Biopython code that builds the backbone (N, CA, C, O; Angstrom):
import numpy as np
from Bio.PDB.StructureBuilder import StructureBuilder

atoms = [
    (1, "LYS", "N", (0.858, -1.128, -0.014)),
    (1, "LYS", "CA", (-0.012, 0.018, 0.001)),
    (1, "LYS", "C", (0.958, 1.209, 0.023)),
    (1, "LYS", "O", (1.923, 1.271, 0.785)),
    (2, "GLU", "N", (0.600, 2.216, -0.940)),
    (2, "GLU", "CA", (1.411, 3.400, -0.976)),
    (2, "GLU", "C", (0.884, 4.193, 0.249)),
    (2, "GLU", "O", (-0.262, 4.057, 0.677)),
    (3, "MET", "N", (1.873, 5.091, 0.819)),
    (3, "MET", "CA", (1.506, 6.045, 1.764)),
    (3, "MET", "C", (2.362, 7.285, 1.497)),
    (3, "MET", "O", (3.424, 7.213, 0.878)),
    (4, "SER", "N", (1.843, 8.467, 2.005)),
    (4, "SER", "CA", (2.611, 9.657, 1.877)),
    (4, "SER", "C", (3.487, 9.565, 3.279)),
    (4, "SER", "O", (3.168, 8.858, 4.236)),
    (5, "TYR", "N", (4.621, 10.393, 3.215)),
    (5, "TYR", "CA", (5.506, 10.460, 4.254)),
    (5, "TYR", "C", (4.899, 10.649, 5.638)),
    (5, "TYR", "O", (5.283, 10.063, 6.651)),
    (6, "THR", "N", (3.887, 11.553, 5.564)),
    (6, "THR", "CA", (3.073, 11.890, 6.736)),
    (6, "THR", "C", (2.316, 10.776, 7.229)),
    (6, "THR", "O", (2.273, 10.533, 8.435)),
    (7, "GLN", "N", (1.638, 9.993, 6.260)),
    (7, "GLN", "CA", (0.798, 8.862, 6.624)),
    (7, "GLN", "C", (1.827, 7.761, 7.300)),
    (7, "GLN", "O", (1.565, 7.161, 8.343)),
    (8, "PHE", "N", (2.832, 7.624, 6.668)),
    (8, "PHE", "CA", (3.873, 6.576, 7.233)),
    (8, "PHE", "C", (4.346, 6.954, 8.511)),
    (8, "PHE", "O", (4.434, 6.098, 9.392)),
    (9, "ARG", "N", (4.703, 8.288, 8.750)),
    (9, "ARG", "CA", (5.231, 8.824, 9.945)),
    (9, "ARG", "C", (4.343, 8.440, 11.200)),
    (9, "ARG", "O", (4.801, 8.041, 12.270)),
    (10, "TYR", "N", (3.017, 8.619, 10.908)),
    (10, "TYR", "CA", (2.134, 8.481, 12.108)),
    (10, "TYR", "C", (1.442, 7.037, 11.998)),
    (10, "TYR", "O", (0.363, 6.889, 12.571)),
    (11, "ASN", "N", (1.975, 6.024, 11.330)),
    (11, "ASN", "CA", (1.415, 4.858, 11.340)),
    (11, "ASN", "C", (2.454, 3.745, 11.936)),
    (11, "ASN", "O", (3.291, 3.178, 11.233)),
    (12, "ARG", "N", (2.304, 3.551, 13.121)),
    (12, "ARG", "CA", (3.254, 2.654, 13.870)),
    (12, "ARG", "C", (3.254, 1.246, 13.206)),
    (12, "ARG", "O", (4.307, 0.639, 13.015)),
    (13, "LEU", "N", (2.132, 0.788, 12.890)),
    (13, "LEU", "CA", (1.892, -0.670, 12.362)),
    (13, "LEU", "C", (2.768, -0.670, 11.087)),
    (13, "LEU", "O", (3.620, -1.547, 10.939)),
    (14, "ALA", "N", (2.576, 0.288, 10.177)),
    (14, "ALA", "CA", (3.278, 0.330, 8.940)),
    (14, "ALA", "C", (4.828, 0.394, 9.217)),
    (14, "ALA", "O", (5.607, -0.322, 8.589)),
    (15, "GLN", "N", (5.208, 1.214, 10.112)),
    (15, "GLN", "CA", (6.640, 1.159, 10.510)),
    (15, "GLN", "C", (7.259, -0.070, 10.916)),
    (15, "GLN", "O", (8.369, -0.441, 10.537)),
    (16, "GLU", "N", (6.475, -0.707, 11.726)),
    (16, "GLU", "CA", (6.939, -2.046, 12.282)),
    (16, "GLU", "C", (6.918, -3.132, 11.124)),
    (16, "GLU", "O", (7.775, -4.016, 11.118)),
    (17, "LYS", "N", (5.914, -3.061, 10.120)),
    (17, "LYS", "CA", (5.988, -4.148, 9.113)),
    (17, "LYS", "C", (7.229, -3.755, 8.304)),
    (17, "LYS", "O", (7.949, -4.683, 7.934)),
    (18, "LEU", "N", (7.544, -2.613, 8.009)),
    (18, "LEU", "CA", (8.722, -2.184, 7.145)),
    (18, "LEU", "C", (9.993, -2.673, 7.725)),
    (18, "LEU", "O", (10.837, -3.294, 7.079)),
    (19, "LEU", "N", (10.099, -2.318, 9.147)),
    (19, "LEU", "CA", (11.290, -2.783, 9.947)),
    (19, "LEU", "C", (11.432, -4.167, 10.008)),
    (19, "LEU", "O", (12.542, -4.649, 9.784)),
    (20, "ASN", "N", (10.429, -4.922, 10.291)),
    (20, "ASN", "CA", (10.597, -6.420, 10.291)),
    (20, "ASN", "C", (10.854, -6.932, 8.952)),
    (20, "ASN", "O", (11.557, -7.940, 8.874)),
    (21, "ALA", "N", (10.393, -6.397, 7.864)),
    (21, "ALA", "CA", (10.741, -6.927, 6.493)),
    (21, "ALA", "C", (12.146, -6.680, 6.187)),
    (21, "ALA", "O", (12.844, -7.526, 5.629)),
    (22, "MET", "N", (12.589, -5.479, 6.559)),
    (22, "MET", "CA", (14.110, -5.118, 6.255)),
    (22, "MET", "C", (15.093, -5.954, 7.009)),
    (22, "MET", "O", (16.107, -6.421, 6.491)),
    (23, "PHE", "N", (14.701, -6.141, 8.417)),
    (23, "PHE", "CA", (15.549, -6.883, 9.134)),
    (23, "PHE", "C", (15.546, -8.384, 8.771)),
    (23, "PHE", "O", (16.580, -9.051, 8.804)),
    (24, "ALA", "N", (14.365, -8.879, 8.430)),
    (24, "ALA", "CA", (14.463, -10.285, 7.860)),
    (24, "ALA", "C", (15.279, -10.418, 6.623)),
    (24, "ALA", "O", (15.955, -11.426, 6.417)),
    (25, "GLU", "N", (15.226, -9.444, 5.820)),
    (25, "GLU", "CA", (16.169, -9.486, 4.533)),
    (25, "GLU", "C", (17.626, -9.487, 5.128)),
    (25, "GLU", "O", (18.460, -10.302, 4.734)),
    (26, "MET", "N", (17.873, -8.643, 5.992)),
    (26, "MET", "CA", (19.348, -8.625, 6.507)),
    (26, "MET", "C", (19.777, -9.987, 7.220)),
    (26, "MET", "O", (20.883, -10.517, 7.112)),
    (27, "PHE", "N", (18.697, -10.454, 7.969)),
    (27, "PHE", "CA", (18.949, -11.660, 8.637)),
    (27, "PHE", "C", (19.358, -12.819, 7.636)),
    (27, "PHE", "O", (20.288, -13.603, 7.821)),
    (28, "GLU", "N", (18.598, -12.796, 6.662)),
    (28, "GLU", "CA", (18.820, -13.926, 5.498)),
    (28, "GLU", "C", (20.132, -13.710, 4.866)),
    (28, "GLU", "O", (20.826, -14.670, 4.531)),
    (29, "ARG", "N", (20.521, -12.423, 4.681)),
    (29, "ARG", "CA", (21.743, -12.147, 3.961)),
    (29, "ARG", "C", (22.880, -12.514, 4.791)),
    (29, "ARG", "O", (23.892, -12.899, 4.205)),
    (30, "HIS", "N", (22.877, -12.452, 6.184)),
    (30, "HIS", "CA", (23.868, -12.799, 7.064)),
    (30, "HIS", "C", (23.985, -14.153, 7.655)),
    (30, "HIS", "O", (24.929, -14.456, 8.385)),
    (31, "SER", "N", (22.951, -15.036, 7.315)),
    (31, "SER", "CA", (22.883, -16.440, 7.597)),
    (31, "SER", "C", (23.878, -17.154, 6.780)),
    (31, "SER", "O", (24.026, -16.946, 5.576)),
    (32, "ALA", "N", (24.580, -18.031, 7.496)),
    (32, "ALA", "CA", (25.654, -18.879, 6.716)),
    (32, "ALA", "C", (25.699, -20.153, 7.521)),
    (32, "ALA", "O", (25.534, -20.199, 8.740)),
    (33, "PRO", "N", (25.934, -21.171, 6.741)),
    (33, "PRO", "CA", (26.233, -22.538, 7.555)),
    (33, "PRO", "C", (27.267, -22.425, 8.514)),
    (33, "PRO", "O", (28.313, -21.847, 8.216)),
    (34, "GLY", "N", (27.083, -22.919, 9.643)),
    (34, "GLY", "CA", (28.047, -22.896, 10.800)),
    (34, "GLY", "C", (27.993, -21.635, 11.560)),
    (34, "GLY", "O", (28.643, -21.566, 12.604)),
    (35, "ARG", "N", (27.269, -20.591, 11.146)),
    (35, "ARG", "CA", (27.208, -19.186, 11.881)),
    (35, "ARG", "C", (26.129, -19.439, 12.936)),
    (35, "ARG", "O", (25.068, -20.003, 12.666)),
    (36, "SER", "N", (26.442, -19.012, 14.097)),
    (36, "SER", "CA", (25.357, -18.989, 15.157)),
    (36, "SER", "C", (24.339, -17.915, 14.977)),
    (36, "SER", "O", (24.518, -16.860, 14.370)),
    (37, "GLU", "N", (23.298, -18.289, 15.548)),
    (37, "GLU", "CA", (22.062, -17.306, 15.407)),
    (37, "GLU", "C", (22.587, -15.886, 15.973)),
    (37, "GLU", "O", (22.376, -14.843, 15.354)),
    (38, "GLU", "N", (23.214, -15.926, 17.072)),
    (38, "GLU", "CA", (23.722, -14.780, 17.754)),
    (38, "GLU", "C", (24.433, -13.837, 16.716)),
    (38, "GLU", "O", (24.066, -12.684, 16.487)),
    (39, "GLU", "N", (25.504, -14.473, 16.111)),
    (39, "GLU", "CA", (26.333, -13.896, 15.125)),
    (39, "GLU", "C", (25.575, -13.315, 13.977)),
    (39, "GLU", "O", (25.873, -12.215, 13.512)),
    (40, "THR", "N", (24.575, -14.063, 13.506)),
    (40, "THR", "CA", (23.768, -13.754, 12.393)),
    (40, "THR", "C", (22.869, -12.411, 12.696)),
    (40, "THR", "O", (22.726, -11.516, 11.863)),
    (41, "VAL", "N", (22.362, -12.402, 13.833)),
    (41, "VAL", "CA", (21.457, -11.337, 14.370)),
    (41, "VAL", "C", (22.367, -10.131, 14.483)),
    (41, "VAL", "O", (21.982, -9.094, 13.942)),
    (42, "ARG", "N", (23.562, -10.142, 15.139)),
    (42, "ARG", "CA", (24.437, -9.266, 15.479)),
    (42, "ARG", "C", (25.071, -8.596, 14.138)),
    (42, "ARG", "O", (25.357, -7.400, 14.090)),
    (43, "ARG", "N", (25.251, -9.460, 13.102)),
    (43, "ARG", "CA", (25.786, -8.927, 11.710)),
    (43, "ARG", "C", (24.682, -8.115, 11.270)),
    (43, "ARG", "O", (24.941, -6.983, 10.863)),
    (44, "ALA", "N", (23.398, -8.552, 11.291)),
    (44, "ALA", "CA", (22.374, -7.718, 10.676)),
    (44, "ALA", "C", (22.107, -6.520, 11.435)),
    (44, "ALA", "O", (21.742, -5.519, 10.817)),
    (45, "ALA", "N", (22.244, -6.482, 12.735)),
    (45, "ALA", "CA", (22.237, -5.219, 13.456)),
    (45, "ALA", "C", (23.332, -4.336, 13.139)),
    (45, "ALA", "O", (23.130, -3.122, 13.187)),
    (46, "ALA", "N", (24.595, -4.835, 12.786)),
    (46, "ALA", "CA", (25.656, -4.044, 12.461)),
    (46, "ALA", "C", (25.309, -3.243, 11.073)),
    (46, "ALA", "O", (25.540, -2.049, 10.882)),
    (47, "GLU", "N", (24.789, -4.027, 10.272)),
    (47, "GLU", "CA", (24.489, -3.354, 8.963)),
    (47, "GLU", "C", (23.426, -2.300, 9.202)),
    (47, "GLU", "O", (23.525, -1.211, 8.637)),
    (48, "TRP", "N", (22.410, -2.573, 10.015)),
    (48, "TRP", "CA", (21.333, -1.689, 10.280)),
    (48, "TRP", "C", (21.952, -0.337, 10.926)),
    (48, "TRP", "O", (21.552, 0.773, 10.576)),
    (49, "TYR", "N", (22.925, -0.521, 11.863)),
    (49, "TYR", "CA", (23.477, 0.616, 12.549)),
    (49, "TYR", "C", (24.564, 1.400, 11.700)),
    (49, "TYR", "O", (24.653, 2.627, 11.642)),
    (50, "GLY", "N", (25.311, 0.555, 11.104)),
    (50, "GLY", "CA", (26.420, 1.424, 10.345)),
    (50, "GLY", "C", (26.432, 1.169, 8.972)),
    (50, "GLY", "O", (27.416, 1.612, 8.380)),
    (51, "GLY", "N", (25.554, 0.540, 8.274)),
    (51, "GLY", "CA", (25.602, 0.335, 6.782)),
    (51, "GLY", "C", (26.342, -1.043, 6.546)),
    (51, "GLY", "O", (26.809, -1.694, 7.480)),
    (52, "ALA", "N", (26.405, -1.403, 5.329)),
    (52, "ALA", "CA", (26.831, -2.695, 4.744)),
    (52, "ALA", "C", (28.317, -2.962, 5.146)),
    (52, "ALA", "O", (28.737, -4.078, 5.453)),
    (53, "GLY", "N", (29.068, -1.825, 5.112)),
    (53, "GLY", "CA", (30.498, -1.906, 5.302)),
    (53, "GLY", "C", (30.685, -2.046, 6.751)),
    (53, "GLY", "O", (31.798, -2.480, 7.049)),
    (54, "ALA", "N", (29.955, -1.814, 7.659)),
    (54, "ALA", "CA", (30.141, -2.007, 9.107)),
    (54, "ALA", "C", (29.911, -3.563, 9.563)),
    (54, "ALA", "O", (30.189, -3.902, 10.714)),
    (55, "VAL", "N", (29.475, -4.340, 8.764)),
    (55, "VAL", "CA", (29.181, -5.743, 9.202)),
    (55, "VAL", "C", (30.364, -6.330, 9.679)),
    (55, "VAL", "O", (30.266, -7.023, 10.692)),
    (56, "LYS", "N", (31.513, -6.183, 9.127)),
    (56, "LYS", "CA", (32.846, -6.755, 9.469)),
    (56, "LYS", "C", (33.118, -6.385, 10.906)),
    (56, "LYS", "O", (33.843, -7.102, 11.596)),
    (57, "HIS", "N", (32.542, -5.257, 11.393)),
    (57, "HIS", "CA", (32.876, -4.860, 12.724)),
    (57, "HIS", "C", (31.794, -5.180, 13.822)),
    (57, "HIS", "O", (31.750, -4.581, 14.896)),
    (58, "TRP", "N", (31.017, -6.075, 13.490)),
    (58, "TRP", "CA", (29.877, -6.461, 14.359)),
    (58, "TRP", "C", (30.305, -6.638, 15.763)),
    (58, "TRP", "O", (29.563, -6.251, 16.667)),
    (59, "ASN", "N", (31.507, -7.222, 16.030)),
    (59, "ASN", "CA", (31.747, -7.370, 17.499)),
    (59, "ASN", "C", (33.012, -6.628, 17.979)),
    (59, "ASN", "O", (33.721, -7.027, 18.902)),
    (60, "ASN", "N", (33.242, -5.401, 17.190)),
    (60, "ASN", "CA", (34.317, -4.525, 17.508)),
    (60, "ASN", "C", (34.035, -3.380, 18.323)),
    (60, "ASN", "O", (33.368, -2.444, 17.884)),
    (61, "PRO", "N", (34.605, -3.403, 19.737)),
    (61, "PRO", "CA", (34.106, -2.309, 20.582)),
    (61, "PRO", "C", (34.783, -1.073, 20.197)),
    (61, "PRO", "O", (34.339, -0.033, 20.682)),
    (62, "GLY", "N", (35.877, -1.005, 19.332)),
    (62, "GLY", "CA", (36.565, 0.173, 18.839)),
    (62, "GLY", "C", (35.794, 0.895, 17.711)),
    (62, "GLY", "O", (35.967, 2.092, 17.481)),
    (63, "TYR", "N", (34.990, 0.163, 17.062)),
    (63, "TYR", "CA", (34.256, 0.670, 15.981)),
    (63, "TYR", "C", (33.112, 1.616, 16.363)),
    (63, "TYR", "O", (32.220, 1.122, 17.053)),
    (64, "HIS", "N", (33.013, 2.878, 16.021)),
    (64, "HIS", "CA", (31.941, 3.841, 16.440)),
    (64, "HIS", "C", (32.112, 4.297, 17.975)),
    (64, "HIS", "O", (31.267, 4.940, 18.598)),
    (65, "ALA", "N", (33.338, 3.858, 18.475)),
    (65, "ALA", "CA", (33.504, 4.207, 19.972)),
    (65, "ALA", "C", (33.662, 5.710, 20.212)),
    (65, "ALA", "O", (33.487, 6.101, 21.366)),
    (66, "ASN", "N", (33.987, 6.641, 19.218)),
    (66, "ASN", "CA", (34.285, 7.882, 19.607)),
    (66, "ASN", "C", (33.109, 8.952, 19.231)),
    (66, "ASN", "O", (33.274, 10.160, 19.057)),
    (67, "VAL", "N", (31.963, 8.272, 19.152)),
    (67, "VAL", "CA", (30.666, 9.133, 18.845)),
    (67, "VAL", "C", (30.067, 9.288, 20.146)),
    (67, "VAL", "O", (29.684, 8.316, 20.797)),
    (68, "PRO", "N", (29.970, 10.508, 20.557)),
    (68, "PRO", "CA", (29.243, 10.962, 21.780)),
    (68, "PRO", "C", (27.887, 10.442, 22.015)),
    (68, "PRO", "O", (27.109, 10.457, 21.062)),
    (69, "ASN", "N", (27.510, 10.000, 23.110)),
    (69, "ASN", "CA", (26.250, 9.579, 23.502)),
    (69, "ASN", "C", (25.617, 8.396, 22.668)),
    (69, "ASN", "O", (24.400, 8.215, 22.613)),
    (70, "GLU", "N", (26.564, 7.596, 22.015)),
    (70, "GLU", "CA", (26.078, 6.507, 21.287)),
    (70, "GLU", "C", (26.805, 5.258, 21.527)),
    (70, "GLU", "O", (28.018, 5.413, 21.669)),
    (71, "PRO", "N", (26.316, 3.929, 21.616)),
    (71, "PRO", "CA", (27.144, 2.819, 21.898)),
    (71, "PRO", "C", (27.992, 2.518, 20.751)),
    (71, "PRO", "O", (27.688, 2.818, 19.596)),
    (72, "ASN", "N", (29.160, 1.865, 21.128)),
    (72, "ASN", "CA", (29.988, 1.344, 20.017)),
    (72, "ASN", "C", (29.333, 0.081, 19.336)),
    (72, "ASN", "O", (28.288, -0.396, 19.779)),
    (73, "MET", "N", (29.911, -0.378, 18.372)),
    (73, "MET", "CA", (29.281, -1.486, 17.559)),
    (73, "MET", "C", (29.057, -2.590, 18.394)),
    (73, "MET", "O", (27.965, -3.153, 18.315)),
    (74, "ALA", "N", (29.967, -3.023, 19.237)),
    (74, "ALA", "CA", (29.821, -4.318, 19.999)),
    (74, "ALA", "C", (28.711, -4.196, 20.987)),
    (74, "ALA", "O", (27.962, -5.140, 21.236)),
    (75, "GLU", "N", (28.604, -2.911, 21.603)),
    (75, "GLU", "CA", (27.546, -2.729, 22.589)),
    (75, "GLU", "C", (26.244, -2.621, 21.805)),
    (75, "GLU", "O", (25.267, -3.158, 22.328)),
    (76, "TYR", "N", (26.090, -2.058, 20.722)),
    (76, "TYR", "CA", (24.800, -2.014, 20.117)),
    (76, "TYR", "C", (24.340, -3.364, 19.580)),
    (76, "TYR", "O", (23.201, -3.786, 19.782)),
    (77, "THR", "N", (25.235, -4.002, 18.912)),
    (77, "THR", "CA", (24.873, -5.451, 18.467)),
    (77, "THR", "C", (24.623, -6.351, 19.472)),
    (77, "THR", "O", (23.778, -7.227, 19.291)),
    (78, "SER", "N", (25.307, -6.259, 20.637)),
    (78, "SER", "CA", (24.996, -7.137, 21.832)),
    (78, "SER", "C", (23.509, -6.797, 22.383)),
    (78, "SER", "O", (22.699, -7.669, 22.696)),
    (79, "SER", "N", (23.251, -5.303, 22.462)),
    (79, "SER", "CA", (21.832, -4.990, 23.016)),
    (79, "SER", "C", (20.816, -5.567, 22.122)),
    (79, "SER", "O", (19.806, -6.072, 22.611)),
    (80, "ILE", "N", (21.019, -5.530, 20.740)),
    (80, "ILE", "CA", (20.109, -6.035, 19.850)),
    (80, "ILE", "C", (19.879, -7.574, 20.020)),
    (80, "ILE", "O", (18.727, -7.992, 20.131)),
    (81, "TRP", "N", (20.796, -8.304, 20.041)),
    (81, "TRP", "CA", (20.806, -9.796, 20.392)),
    (81, "TRP", "C", (20.099, -10.133, 21.780)),
    (81, "TRP", "O", (19.320, -11.082, 21.873)),
    (82, "ARG", "N", (20.377, -9.400, 22.730)),
    (82, "ARG", "CA", (19.672, -9.484, 24.030)),
    (82, "ARG", "C", (18.146, -9.310, 23.884)),
    (82, "ARG", "O", (17.370, -10.065, 24.470)),
    (83, "LYS", "N", (17.743, -8.337, 23.119)),
    (83, "LYS", "CA", (16.265, -8.085, 22.833)),
    (83, "LYS", "C", (15.665, -9.115, 21.955)),
    (83, "LYS", "O", (14.526, -9.544, 22.138)),
    (84, "TYR", "N", (16.460, -9.513, 20.980)),
    (84, "TYR", "CA", (15.916, -10.675, 20.016)),
    (84, "TYR", "C", (15.776, -11.900, 20.667)),
    (84, "TYR", "O", (14.828, -12.633, 20.384)),
    (85, "SER", "N", (16.774, -12.271, 21.675)),
    (85, "SER", "CA", (16.726, -13.611, 22.275)),
    (85, "SER", "C", (15.789, -13.823, 23.234)),
    (85, "SER", "O", (15.538, -14.977, 23.583)),
    (86, "ARG", "N", (15.190, -12.821, 23.753)),
    (86, "ARG", "CA", (14.233, -12.860, 24.835)),
    (86, "ARG", "C", (12.924, -13.637, 24.395)),
    (86, "ARG", "O", (11.991, -13.773, 25.187)),
]
sb = StructureBuilder()
sb.init_structure("model")
sb.init_model(0)
sb.init_chain("A")
sb.init_seg("    ")
for serial, (resi, resn, name, xyz) in enumerate(atoms, 1):
    if name == "N":
        sb.init_residue(resn, " ", resi, " ")
    sb.init_atom(name, np.array(xyz, "f"), 0.0, 1.0, " ", f" {name:<3s}", serial, name[0])
structure = sb.get_structure()
């Protein structure tokens, strides 16, 4: 269904559907034989947080460490894994 920016902005259900679809695509892209579910989720979270090039830093506490008031990559992806695994 097409929506204007304003319609989308105020439609939480549409936002959640889009987010879930995008994360499912990222999850699938980062799934690999022998890779744990945790690593897959954290790699997808790294892409979400920092773009495709950030995936290789999914567990790097030094990546994004100097940005004020934001978690580094390892903290962020760990927090997503904790929420996902509940």
